[in-house]
C-alpha positions, -999 to +999 in steps of 0.1 A: +169-289-437+185-299-471+193-270-493+171-282-522+141-286-499+146-251-485+149-236-520+118-254-532+098-242-501+110-207-508+099-208-544+065-223-535+059-196-509+068-168-534+045-183-560+016-184-535+022-148-526+026-137-562-007-153-574-026-141-544-014-106-550-022-108-587-059-115-578-058-085-554-042-063-581-069-073-606-098-065-581-082-032-571-078-020-607-113-030-616-127-010-587-105+020-595-121+025-629-156+014-621-163+033-588-161+068-604-184+058-632-210+044-608-209+076-588-213+096-619-243+076-630-257+078-595-253+115-588-246+131-623-218+151-606-182+149-619-170+165-587-185+138-566-172+112-589-137+127-583-142+123-546-139+085-549-104+086-564-093+112-539-106+091-509-089+059-522-055+077-528-058+096-495-065+064-475-036+046-491-012+075-484-024+081-448-023+043-440+012+040-455+034+047-425+012+028-400+010-001-424+048-005-424+048-004-386+021-031-385+041-053-410+072-050-387+053-059-355+028-087-364+029-118-385+029-106-421+008-134-436-019-129-410-020-091-417-026-099-454-053-124-444-072-099-424-069-074-453-082-099-478-111-108-455-121-072-451-120-067-488-141-098-495-167-084-470-169-048-485-168-060-521-195-085-514-217-061-495-214-035-523-223-061-549-255-069-529-264-033-526-259-027-563-279-058-572-308-046-550-305-011-564-300+003-528-265+017-531-256+052-518-227+075-521-216+069-485-214+032-492-192+038-523-170+061-503-167+035-476-155+009-501-129+033-515-117+040-479-113+004-470-099-004-504-071+021-501-061+014-465-062-024-470-042-021-501-015-001-483-013-028-455-012-056-481+016-040-501+037-033-470+034-068-456+038-085-490+069-066-500+086-069-466+083-107-467+098-112-503+135-116-491+124-145-469+107-163-498+134-162-524+171-169-525+193-138-522+205-141-558+169-142-571+157-112-552+160-088-582+141-113-604+113-115-578+110-077-577+108-076-615+081-103-614+061-082-590+063-053-613+050-074-642+022-086-619+012-050-612+012-040-649-007-071-659-033-066-631-038-030-642-043-039-678-066-069-671-085-051-643-093-019-662-103-038-693-126-062-674-140-035-653-155-016-682-168-048-698-184-061-666-200-027-658-216-027-692-233-060-684-246-051-649-232-026-623-229-053-596-208-076-617-174-059-612-178-062-574-190-098-576-159-107-596-137-085-573-151-103-542-143-137-558-108-125-567-101-114-531-116-147-518-092-166-541-063-146-528-073-153-492-075-190-498-040-191-514-026-172-485-038-199-461-013-222-477+016-198-471+035-205-440+036-179-412+059-149-417+068-134-383+090-103-383+127-105-374+121-095-337+089-112-329+089-101-292+086-067-308+096-032-299+065-019-283+071+015-297+068+004-334+033+019-337+038+051-318+050+083-334+087+075-332+082+040-345+061+051-374+089+075-386+117+050-382+115+040-418+118+077-428+148+081-405+165+050-419+162+062-455+174+097-446+205+084-429+214+061-457+229+080-487+220+053-514+184+050-502+180+087-498+192+096-533+175+067-549+141+076-534+145+113-543+150+101-580+120+078-578+098+105-563+109+132-589+104+107-618+069+097-606+059+133-603+072+145-637+059+114-654+024+121-639+027+158-650+037+148-686+010+121-688-017+146-678-005+172-702-005+146-731-039+132-723-056+166-716-041+183-746-052+153-768-088+157-755-089+194-760-076+191-796-106+169-805-089+134-806-114+106-804-117+092-768-112+057-781-079+067-796-069+084-764-076+052-745-055+032-770-027+057-767-028+054-729-029+016-732+005+017-749+018+029-715+006-003-698+019-025-726+054-008-724+055-013-687+045-049-688+071-057-715+097-038-696+089-057-664+093-090-683+126-079-698+139-065-665+158-096-654+178-097-686+184-059-687+197-060-651+223-084-662+233-062-691+233-029-671+254-034-640+254-011-610+232+020-611+232+022-649+195+013-651+187+045-631+209+066-654+193+051-685+158+058-673+164+094-663+183+104-695+158+085-717+129+102-699+144+137-706+152+130-742+119+113-750+099+141-734+115+165-759+104+141-786+068+142-772+069+180-774+083+185-809+076+154-830+044+152-850+018+124-851-012+115-830+004+082-818+039+097-811+032+106-774+018+072-767+047+054-783+073+075-765+056+072-731+055+035-737+092+035-743+098+053-709+075+028-692+095+000-708+128+012-692+113+021-658+108-015-643+145-023-647+155+008-627+127+001-602+139-035-597+174-023-591+165+002-565+139-020-547+163-049-546+190-028-530+165-013-506+153-047-494+188-061-492+202-031-472+173-028-448+172-051-417+141-073-416+129-056-384+126-023-404+116-035-439+079-029-435+084+007-424+111+014-450+089+000-478+060+020-467+080+053-463+093+048-499+058+041-512+043+072-495+071+094-508+070+082-544+032+077-544+027+112-530+046+127-559+024+109-584-008+119-565-002+157-568+011+154-604-023+158-622-029+191-603+006+203-612+001+192-648-032+212-651-015+243-638+015+239-662-008+233-691-029+264-683+001+287-678+026+275-704+007+254-729+016+220-742+049+224-760+065+249-735+052+228-705+067+196-719+100+212-728+102+227-693+096+193-677+123+178-700+148+205-689+142+198-652+145+160-658+178+166-676+191+185-645+179+157-622+196+131-645+229+150-645+229+154-607+221+118-602+248+107-626+274+127-607+262+115-573+287+093-554+259+077-535+247+059-566+281+055-583+294+035-553+266+010-551+266-009-517+274-046-520+251-063-495+262-097-481+231-119-479+231-150-456+204-173-443+183-159-414+194-168-379+171-187-357+155-168-328+164-183-294+132-170-278+102-193-277+075-189-304+050-181-277+065-147-274+056-139-310+028-115-312+007-126-342-026-109-352-053-133-340-076-142-368-077-160-402-053-189-406-050-196-369-064-231-363-056-267-367-028-272-392-016-236-387+001-238-353+035-221-352+065-243-351+092-238-325+114-218-348+100-187-363+121-190-394+115-227-399+079-219-406+086-192-432+099-215-458+136-206-452+164-228-442+170-230-404+204-225-390+218-218-356+222-182-345+254-166-358+283-157-335+286-122-321+296-099-350+281-121-377+255-106-400+219-117-398+198-126-428+201-100-456+206-074-428+237-056-440+253-033-415+263-001-433+292+002-409+316-028-408+316-045-375+281-033-363+261-063-375+236-076-350+243-112-341+227-135-315+243-115-287+240-080-304+202-075-305+196-039-295+165-018-289+179+009-311+181+006-349+214-001-366+234+029-374+240+035-412+272+046-428+279+083-428+271+103-459+296+102-487+311+136-495 
């Protein structure tokens, strides 16, 4: 296949995935703001309204590790198709119930449960297939574009959700159903995305297989330290955000102004995601991580001591502006250093860890605000973040950034019939698999590398341990020993 044709196919595949995921992000963000309000109107109980958000977050976290194993075992495009089909069904069913004024709390909880679990599966499968849809040198740009998509979906979804709910309570779910349907249709045009070892390790979905992503991260110094930084940053950002919003409300600030102040966070994140490709070229190595951590510590001090009603929103927006560049750097390295056979589980393990930190942040923020007050609580968070920034800056694991060598994926000598796709949407006339699993993924097909050569974007942490066509093993590749 000519190089130009392969590059165009890759770009087209990523665009389909990006637009489809944008529709899903929009629908998810719409439901996230609308569901608690509908429960509150239905029951009049704030505690029951809070159950919806808890169920959604719990479903996403609990489905995280299994989602990665599913993405590493089955065809990733088909996994996403099944998820979109399920979401079309539940959004459409809830829209009908609301239109007929027959909705109940169990139905709303059911949608939140399916929404969280399906979103976890979609994220794991979609993120794991990115390296096969873009050229290696464009991987960081693709990750930054995904971050921009997330921020844009959140801004558009939350804004549209409130507007549609004011018109009729069923409208947000009618629009959400149509958005998921549009995403499903776009995925039908994406070529199949089988995992690297399509005959599959049968233990990928048992207990040991589910934890393989965790073990891979823990054995790799760069991934381990980077994920610890991401988890700590998400946790403290959530704590500080809660303190700022809660203290603003208790001080009597108008709720509209609080909403606008919080909106600055989304605007800063979106602008930062758009600027991330340029900033990554200006900040080489792990410098984006250092900049975010130190800026976070310094700006938190500013939030605590500087006057002005808009000051916290502006400073939080500045932190959000810097965050996507650091996130793009770490995610790019994570995808490049992880073998394709493990990407789904590693992506999911990282999402569970960092997302778990953010999930418990509001509870911790409330405790800190009650015990220490606004100023002391924020200064305490700033001091801890400064310690984390210092330790990270001195860490050899981030100073010595691995230099992955990315090459085109090898063809799999086994017949396509051994691939274990999920039967369902997209399997029919015009969607039959081709003889080579990678030829159908939009990537350039080459013969298998010689023994000792490195497979596609699968960088062996220890030189000489790369798995070639004669080195496929049932055990996972051994990472490099920790740096002292």
